[in-house]
N, C-alpha and C positions, 0 to 999 in steps of 0.2 A: 544453666546456660540454655538459651532458646534454641529451637531447631528451625532450620531454614529450608526454603526451596530456592534453588538457583535458576533464574530465568534469563535468557538471552533474547534481546530484541534486535534481530539482525536486519538492518535497513539497507538503504541504497548507499548512503555515505559512510556507514560504519556500524559497529555493533555496540549496544549498551547492555551491560550485565547488571543485574540487581539481585541482591540477597534479601529475600522477603520472608517474614515469619508467617505463621499459619493464619494470622489475622489480617494479612495484607499490608503490614507495615514494612517500609523499606529501611534496612539497616546499613546498606552500603550500595554504591553505584559507581560504575566505571565505564568509560567510553573509549573505543579504539577505532580510528578512522581507517578507511581503505579507499582506493580510487575507483572511478568508473573510467573505462577506456572506450574511446570513440574512434575505432580504426577507419570508419567510413561514415559519410553522412547517413543519419537515420539508424546507425548501428550503436549498440551499447553493450559492453561486455565487462565481466569481472573475472578475476582468478579465484577459483574455489579455495586455494591455499590461503589467500588473504582472509577469507571468512574464518577459516579454521584457526589461523594465527591469532585473530582477534578474540576468538573464544578462549584460547589458552591464556592469553595475556590478561584479559579482563577478569577471568575466573580467579587467578592468583591475586589480582588487585583487590577484588571485593572481599576475599577471605582475609587479606591483611588489614583492610580498613575496619572490618567488623571484629577483628581479633578472634575470628572463628577458626575452628579446626575442621579438617575434612570430615570428621565423624559427625559434625553438626549439620551436614547437608543431607536432607531427606531424599531429594530427587533433583533431577536436571531436566529442563524443558526449554524449547525455543518457540518464538514467534518470529516469522520471517517475511521478507518481501516474497510475493508470489510470482508465478509464471517464469521462474528461472529454469533453464535447461542445461544440465550437465551430462553429456554423453559419457557413460562409464564403460571402460574396457573390460574384457574377461578377467584381467588381473586386478580389477578394482581401482583403476586410475582414470582420471578425467582425460578424455581424448582431445579436448580443445578448451579454450576459455568458455566460461558460462555465458550464454545468451540470456540477458536479464529482461525484466518486465518492460523497461524503458525502450527497448529495441523495437524498431518498426520496420525491419528489413523485408518482412514477408507479406507486404500488401498485395502483391500480385497473386501469391498463393491464396490469400484470404478471399480475394475476389473470385478466383476460379472455384474455390470450395463452395461459396455461396451460389454460384451459378448452377451447381449440381442440383440445387433445389429451386431453380428458376429465378428467385428474387430474394434479396436480403431480408425482407420482412418475413418471408416464409421460413428462412433459416432461423430468424429470431424466435419464431413460434415453436421451433423444435429445440434449439440449443439455449434459448434464454435471452439472447441479445444478438444484434448484428455483430459479426466477427470482423476484426481488423488485423492489420499486419503486426500488431503488438500481442496478439493472442497466442496461446501455446500450440494449438494444432497447426496453424499455418507455419509457425517457426519449425516444428518438427518436419513438416512437409518441405520447407526450404532446405533443411539439413539433408533430407533424402535426395533432393534434386541438385543441390549445389555443392554438397560435400558428401558424395555417395560413399566414399571410403570410410569416413567417420560413421555414417549411418549404418553401414554394413557391419562394422566392427563393434558397435556398441551393443552390449548385452541388454542394457536398459538405460533410460535417462533418469536422473534424479533432479528434484527441485532443490532450492536452497536448504530447506528444512531437512529433506531427505538426505542430502549430502552430509550435513552435519551429524545427523543420527548415525549415518554409516561410519563416519570417522570415530564416533564414540562407541558403537556397539557392533560394528561389522555387519549390520542388517541393512539391506536395501529395501526401503519402503517409501510410501507416500501417505500422508494423512488425508483423511476425507476432505477436510476444508481446503487444503492446498490443491488437491487433485481436482476438486470441483471448479477451480479457476480455469482448468483446461477444457472440461467437457460439460459444464453446467451441473446442476444439482444431482448428486449421486444418491441413488436409492439402494438400500440393502447392502452397501459396502462392496459393490461390484462395478468395475469400469463398464460403461456402455460401449461394448465392442463394435456395434454397428455404426455408431457415430465416428469412432476412431478409424475404422476400416473404410467405410463408404465415403464419409465426408472428409475426413482427414487424409485418407489415402496412405496411412502408416500402419505398421504392424502392431496390433494390440499386445503381442508378446514382449514388446519393448517398453511396456508400462510396468512399473514395480507393483508389488502387492500393496493393498490398502490397509491402513490401520485408523482407529479413531483417535481423536485428540487426547482422550482420557486413558488410552491404553498404555500400559507399560510395554514398550517395544523390546527392550533388552536392558543390559547392564553395562556399565562403563568397563571397557577393556583395560588390561594392565598398561598398554602403551598410551591410551588416551588419558587414563588417570595420572600417569607420570607427567605428561605434558601439561595437564591442567592443575596439578597439585591436589587432586581429589582421591578418594578411596576407590580402588578397584571394586566393581560390583555395585556402584551407586546406580539406582534405578533411573532410566531415561524414558520419558513419556513422549507420546506421539506429537504433541504440540499442535500448532495451527498457523494459518496465515495471519498477516498483521491485522487485517480488518476484523477477523474473528476474535482475536485476543483483545483488540481495542474495544469491541462491544462488551466483553466481559469486564475489562478494566473500567469502562464507563458505567457499569452497573445496568446496562441496557440488555438484560437477559430474559425479561418477561415478554409475553405476547404483545406485539405492537410497540415495544420499546425502541426508540430511535437514538442514534448518536451521530455526531459529526467528528471527523478526525481532520486536524490541520497540521500536517507536517510538510515534507518536501512535496508530496501530493496531497490530495484531500478526498474525502468521500462522505457520503451519507449512508448509514446502514440502519436497517430495521429488522429486528428479530421476530420470527413467527413460526408457529407449529404447522402452518399451511405449507403446501408445495407449489408456490406460485410460479408462473412462467414469466420470464423477463420480457421487457419491452421498453421502448423509448430510452435505450441506453442504460437501463437498470437490469442487472443480472440477478439471477437467483442461484445462490451457492450454499454450500453446507456451512453451518455455524460450528463453533467449537463444541457446543452441545449436540451430541449425535441425534437428539430427538427434534432438532429445530433447523430451520433454514435461515439464511441471512439475505435479505434484499440489499443489494450492494450497488451503489451508484458512485463511480469514481471519476473525479476530475484529475487530469494528469499532473497539473502543476498548481500548487497553492502557495505554500511557504517558499517554494522555489522562485516564485515571482518576486517575493520580498528580498530573497537573497540576490537576485539579479539587480534589483534597485540598489541594494547595499553595495554591490560590487561595482556598479557603473556610476552611481551618483553620489555615493558616500565613501569613496575610496580613501580620501584623505582623512576622514574621521576614523575609519577603521585603523589607519596607521598611527593615529594619535594615542599615545599611552595614557593620556588623561581621560580618554573615553573608553572604559572597559567593555561596554556593551553597546554596539552600534544599533541594535534593534530597540533597546530602551530609548535611545536618542530618536530613532525614527518614530516610535510611538508618541514621544513628546511633540515632535514636529507635526505629526498628523493632526493633533488636537488644535494646532494653530490655524487650520484650514477649515472653513465652514463645510457642512455636509453637502455632498454633490460635487466637490472639487471645482466649483465655478463652472459646472456643466461640461466637464471633461469626463470621458469614459475610457477606461482601459480594460481590454479583454485579456483574460489570463491563460490563453491557449498556447503557451510557449512551445509545447512539444506535441501538438495535436490534442485531440480531446476524445473522451469516452462517453461522458454523460454531462449534460442532458442530451447530447447527440454524439454519435460515433463518427469521427472524421479525422483521418490521419493527416490530411493536407492543411487543415486550418492552423493559423498562427496568431500571435498576439498583435493587437493594434491599439494605438492611442487615437482616440476620435475627438475632434472638435478642439484641437489645440489652438490657442491664440497667443498673441505677443505678450499679453499680460499674465500668462500662466507661468508659474515657477516650478522648480523641481519638487517643492512640497505639494503643489497641486497634483503633479504626476504621481507622487508617492501616495497621496490619499486616494487617487483614482485607482491605483493598483489594489489597495486594501478593499475598496468598494467593489472593484471588478470581481474579486473572488466571492464577495458576499452576493453579488447579483447571480453568479453561477450557482451558488448554493441555493438561493431562492428558487431558481428555475428547477433544480433537481427536486427540492422539497415539494413544489407544486405538482411535479410529475408523480411523485410517490403518493401524494394525497389524492390526486384526481384519478389516476389509473390503477392504483392498488388499494385504495380505500383505507389507508392508515393515516389518521390525523396526527400531526406533529406540532402540538401547541407549545411544547417545551423542547429546546434543543440542548442536549447534553454534549458539550464540546470538550475534546481532549486533544493531546498532541502539543508540540512546542508552541504552536500558534495560540493556544488557549491561555498562555501566560501574558499575552498582550491585551491588557484591559481595553484600550481604545478600539482594537480590532473586534473584541467581543461586543462592545456597544454598537459598533457599525453593523455587525451581523444582526444584532437584535433589531436595530432601526430599519435595515433594509428588508428583513424577512417579516417584521411585525410580530415576532415571537420571542418569548422569554428564552434567554440563554443562561445555562448553568455550567460552571466549571467545577471540576473535582480537585481534591487535594493531589498535588504533584501530577498535573495532567500530562507532562511530557513522559512520565514513566508508566502511564496507564496501560499501555500495551504489554509491557513486561510484567506488571502486576497482574493483569488479566491472564497471562500465560501461567504465572505461578499459581494463581487460584484454580486454573484448569487442572494443574497437577494435583492440587489439594483435593479436588473432586475425585480424581483418579485414585488418590491414596485413601479415599474414604473419610477424609477429615470433614468434608461437607457432603450432605446426602445428595444434593443436586445443584444445578446452576442457579435456580431461582433463589436459593438460600443465600447466594452471594450478594443480593440486592442490599442486605443489611450491612454488608462489609464496606461498601464504597460510600465515601462521604462527600457531599457537596460543599465546596468552599465559598463560592460567590455566585450571585444571581445578577443578571442584567435585563431590565425590562425595556421594551421599545419606547421611544419618545415620540408621541403623536405629532409633535411639531415638525418632524422631519419626514413624515410619511408622504406628503404630496411631492416633494422633490425627488425622493427615491422611487416613487411609483412612476414618475415621468421618465427618469433615466433608465429604470429597469425595462420599460417598454422599448426604449431606444436601443438598449443593449441587445435585446433579442432580435431586433430588426437588423442590427449590424451583421449578425451571422447570416441571416436569410439573404441579405443583400450582397454579401461578399463571398459566400461559400464557393460559388463557381469560379470566381477570380482566384481565390486561394488555391484551388485545385489546379487551375491552368498554370499558375506561376510555379507552384512547388513541385508539381509533377515534372515540369521541365527542369527545374533545379536538381531534383534527385536523379532524374534520368541522365543528366550530364555528368554527375559525380559518381554514378553507380559503377562498381568495378565490373569489367567485362569477363574476368575469370575468377573463380573462387580463390580467396586468399589462403592458399595452402600453407604458406609459411606461418599462418596464425592458427593452424589447426592442431598444433601441439601445445598442451598445457605447460605452464611455466614450471 
């Protein structure tokens, strides 16, 4: 009977559990959704208990699928959405719903923080990138200012990974990779208290102890084991943020290796032994490998843009039982439209943007619509708009950080759409590679991180031989001229409209902003 590592990929829309053998092969997979709550415009919250319930449910499901016993599980590990904030009480209970990464309520706090260093660019020189209302320190400052009772009562905050580790081991910690999303690249395993205190204006004592991704943090408690159907004492490892595990699952673990993730959000990541300073919307954070950093450039919405198109334009098809997969239908429809969508451009900034620029106010736009355009033109323009944004990020990484990216290793659910992969190859002019089971790459990367922690593999670079490429897409030269023209226009759209986006959306958010803290929402469910 094979031995397994149980990995949970805890995302925004739900948790995926996978049971992975020590060679990286998936033997069972299960998904359990949970909601995002939007109590006010620009707010996004989740209930930590929903995360935990999904862990327990999917753990039992994968054990049953694989006909595995609890004794077959070597270890447990998570890769999670980053920048979640769960204020914990002295009794070990959440004091309010979690404020998640998608939440942008703290823009005022972010701007005040950056003014402490005179200019946002100077802040970026210190912390790695310009800060926005979606970042962790401004949210903690918002908590201090708008929910002072919660801030005063919390012994520490936990992120998503930290909360789940606590439920499993009773240990309150943060892993280096997730912690670096709050404060930038962490050196030596210690929080940079001067950044936390001076720039963030919050108490460093409210930050939990740091652990490495490959560290065994503790063992499964009797209560957690009973809920999950596992053995008490099963080792639990530090785990990592979603982008760091994705890099491992993509096999992008060597110096200068890059990858692209396409899920609800999207990003470009580059692994390096250097300790670079972030700029141009590219942050430098800790990788799952404690000896390396990850250059991380995130776009807020990628697959979410396709989901919006599916929900708004393909609603009837989704309801048709004869169409089991609306995204496969959309892929087929995209191929009926010539490259360039008849000179229509869609920008994918549906919930603001982080990279290649940091802008909380910006939103999506369809540009150059004419009467002869169809919904399929709009669909293709959305696929291409995400590709234009990726090209912009890639050019920033190559120009300003000196990491050439001739090959793009793409993972995430979006990598299953072959027409989208060809569009990205054509728009960027680079070869695109997809791996086996790309949607599970993050969970597989987390499992292999635990395998390094267990000593099964000597280091992360040895994992390059484990990850297998399934398909390659080469750019088609015939489409280059069209895409070069539209890409230049795409960049000008932002420069031309950014002031207008801010004028309109600052007024919109100011009108809908609550005048008093929503104290009724300060109690966890």
